[in-house]
C-alpha positions, -999 to 999 in steps of 0.1 A, spaced: 299 -116 732 299 -146 709 291 -150 672 271 -178 657 274 -192 622 245 -171 609 263 -139 618 294 -151 600 275 -156 568 254 -124 568 258 -107 534 264 -70 530 233 -48 532 236 -36 495 239 -72 484 207 -82 503 188 -52 488 200 -59 452 170 -72 432 174 -103 411 182 -97 374 160 -110 346 174 -139 325 181 -135 288 154 -160 277 128 -141 297 138 -108 281 138 -124 247 103 -138 253 89 -105 265 104 -87 235 88 -113 211 54 -106 227 57 -68 229 75 -61 196 80 -90 172 43 -100 173 31 -65 165 59 -60 139 48 -91 121 12 -78 119 24 -44 107 46 -59 80 18 -81 68 -6 -51 66 20 -31 48 26 -58 23 -11 -63 15 -15 -25 13 13 -24 -12 -7 -49 -34 -39 -28 -32 -47 1 -56 -29 32 -43 -52 54 -22 -81 31 -28 -104 21 0 -85 -12 6 -52 7 8 -66 31 34 -81 2 55 -47 -16 56 -27 16 62 -50 28 90 -50 -7 106 -12 -8 105 -10 27 121 -34 15 149 -13 -15 155 18 7 159 -1 29 183 -12 -1 204 24 -13 205 36 21 217 10 22 244 19 -13 256 57 -9 253 60 27 266 29 40 284 19 9 304 53 3 319 56 39 330 21 40 345 14 4 356 50 -9 358 45 -36 332 39 -44 295 20 -75 283 52 -94 275 71 -84 306 42 -92 328 39 -126 312 76 -134 319 77 -116 353 102 -89 345 103 -51 346 126 -23 332 137 1 359 162 29 363 195 18 377 184 33 411 155 9 412 128 35 404 103 30 376 115 42 342 94 69 326 79 71 291 107 92 276 135 70 290 117 39 277 113 55 243 150 65 242 159 30 253 139 15 224 155 39 199 189 30 214 182 -6 206 191 3 170 227 4 183 223 -32 196 211 -42 161 237 -21 141 265 -38 160 257 -71 142 232 -79 170 261 -80 195 242 -56 218 213 -80 221 237 -107 232 257 -85 256 235 -94 287 248 -130 284 281 -120 299 275 -85 313 276 -85 351 243 -66 353 229 -83 322 226 -50 302 223 -43 265 241 -13 249 207 5 253 207 -2 290 242 10 294 234 43 276 201 49 294 211 36 328 184 10 329 183 -26 341 158 -54 337 149 -71 370 128 -100 379 95 -87 392 72 -114 407 46 -87 414 43 -81 377 40 -118 369 3 -114 371 -20 -139 353 -19 -125 318 -18 -158 300 -54 -156 289 -49 -120 277 -17 -130 259 -35 -159 242 -63 -135 231 -37 -111 217 -20 -138 198 -52 -151 183 -64 -116 174 -30 -109 157 -32 -142 137 -68 -135 127 -60 -100 116 -31 -112 94 -53 -140 79 -82 -117 72 -59 -91 57 -42 -116 34 -75 -132 24 -92 -99 17 -62 -88 -3 -62 -120 -24 -99 -116 -31 -97 -79 -40 -66 -82 -60 -80 -112 -79 -112 -93 -86 -91 -63 -97 -71 -84 -120 -102 -99 -135 -118 -65 -140 -86 -52 -157 -85 -82 -180 -122 -77 -189 -115 -40 -195 -86 -49 -218 -107 -74 -237 -136 -49 -241 -115 -20 -253 -96 -43 -277 -129 -52 -293 -149 -20 -289 -121 7 -291 -115 6 -329 -152 5 -337 -158 36 -314 -131 56 -332 -143 46 -366 -178 58 -358 -166 90 -342 -144 100 -372 -168 88 -400 -195 111 -414 -215 114 -446 -224 147 -462 -261 136 -465 -264 126 -428 -239 151 -413 -259 163 -383 -269 128 -373 -234 115 -377 -220 144 -357 -245 139 -329 -237 102 -327 -200 110 -326 -206 134 -297 -224 106 -278 -192 85 -280 -171 110 -261 -168 120 -224 -182 153 -212 -146 167 -209 -137 159 -245 -170 167 -262 -164 204 -265 -132 198 -283 -149 174 -307 -177 200 -314 -151 226 -322 -135 203 -347 -168 195 -363 -176 232 -366 -143 237 -384 -152 209 -408 -185 225 -416 -169 259 -421 -143 245 -445 -169 228 -466 -182 193 -459 -168 163 -476 -177 128 -466 -151 109 -446 -150 72 -438 -124 55 -416 -116 20 -406 -90 7 -382 -65 -17 -399 -45 -23 -367 -47 -15 -330 -30 -22 -297 -37 -14 -261 -8 5 -246 5 -3 -211 13 33 -202 -8 45 -185 -18 11 -171 -52 -3 -179 -78 0 -152 -114 -12 -150 -125 23 -161 -97 36 -183 -74 24 -211 -53 38 -240 -49 25 -275 -28 31 -306 -47 28 -339 -36 28 -375 -64 41 -397 -72 40 -433 -102 55 -451 -115 74 -480 -126 110 -485 -150 125 -510 -185 121 -524 -178 114 -561 -169 77 -566 -146 87 -594 -125 111 -574 -122 95 -540 -90 100 -520 -75 74 -497 -65 85 -462 -41 71 -437 -35 83 -401 -21 71 -368 -38 82 -335 -35 76 -298 -68 74 -280 -77 75 -243 -109 58 -233 -129 61 -201 -158 40 -190 -189 55 -174 -225 42 -171 -212 9 -185 -201 24 -218 -166 31 -231 -162 67 -245 -133 86 -260 -117 109 -234 -89 122 -257 -76 117 -292 -41 127 -303 -30 125 -339 5 110 -341 7 109 -378 -15 134 -397 -39 121 -423 -22 116 -457 -43 115 -488 -37 101 -522 -60 98 -553 -77 65 -558 -56 39 -576 -22 54 -565 
């Protein structure tokens, strides 16, 4: 029996069966497609949601969109590899994550592996670079979960068009989200500025009219004052007006000498608060009028295009003094 050269160079059976390992650039490229792309979209949506009014319709749109992107990422990263053997990024670069035995990794193992990647990151990203010198090109997560990343020509199907479509869709989603946020936030800022300007001009006049009444036109003045309040505050004003009548009516006249819109709570297109310093006069006899001073905090709400008093708190009770003192 003789041996030829081919017999002398026949490798061991386990070496022949060993599948080729994926390169580090291929793994990085697949990770960029499967994770970093979606993460960029989620971060963009989260940032624009943060600029939108809390729990407003735009906030909900961006929040739900971000949640859907996370769901799509999970399906692509965990479910498809377990069912079909590939994710979009891994198919594009012709690689697959498998158990060390060579069998397909399941959903839970893939999920645990992705969570274990936190160790790769926590170790100053050393775990992500470990495949560059590890004999089996494994990260810390691969070592813990007994997985490897192999070349898989059968998975290198023609997904270039699909990947390009995903990239374009992700870019468009980010652009639309940012553009919509800019438009809505700009309009919101304009609406707030308009509200601030309106309440700066109208607020003092509304309070003056609500607190001023004449003895001869009492009922008309009270009815007009009630029309300047919200439904929630009107009953409280009516009770105060009744107390005035029961105590004996004396004409009151107020005017605002200074006012300022307060920042807390923040001004919105339909609400604002203001501090007012008031002066006035009380009495019906010109020879015995008394001067009045008071400081109030007033909350305004806008409905049907009109600003109304939603609450009035007296910070400094009215002080009176005889005329000329």
